[in-house]
N, C-alpha and C positions, 0 to 999 in steps of 0.2 A: 714594363720593355722599352729596351732603350735602343737607338740605329744597331749596334753590334749586335743585340743579343738577336733581333730580328734576323738581321743577314747570315746568322751562324746559323740557322734552320735551315737555307738555302745553299751552301756549302755541296759541291760537285753541278751545282746548277748553272745554266748558262743562263747570262745575265746581259743587260744593255745599262751602261753606266753613262750617265749625261755629267759633264763638267762643262765648264764655259766654252765653247766655241769648237766643240767637239763630243762624239760618241765615242765612247770604246766598248766592245763587244766580247766574251770570252766567258771560260767556266771560271766560276767563282770558288776559290783555294781557299780563303783563308780572311776571314774579319777579326782584324784585332784591335786595342783600343781606341787609336788612332787614325788606321788605314784598310783597307781592303787590297786583297792582293787576285789578282784575274792572272788566267792564263788565256793571251790573246789568241785572237784567230787572224790567221795572215786574210788580208783581199785575196791573192788569187793565189800565189807560191812563195814558199820559204819557210821559215823554221818561226814556231810558236815563240813566244817570251813573257815572261812572269812579269807584270806588269803593277806597281804598287800605287794606289790612288787613293790622296788624305783624303779623310771625311769633309774637311773646311772646302775642297774644291769641289764636290758634288753636288749636283743640282736635284738629281733622283736615281735613283736603281729598279729598273724592269724586270721582273723574272720573266726567263722564258719557262713554262710547264715542260716537263718531259711526256 
């Protein structure tokens, strides 16, 4: 099982993605061959956004259970 296959099992879960100097949290929408896509959660108010994060930039992914 590779990283993409593992993440595919957690589509629609809330995740925290650690990248250098930043944490991104949101709902995992997709896990592609080279990157993952999140629906970000705004800190206070504002629209959500889809964020694409390349695997090479990810330190780790924490899955928040339902």
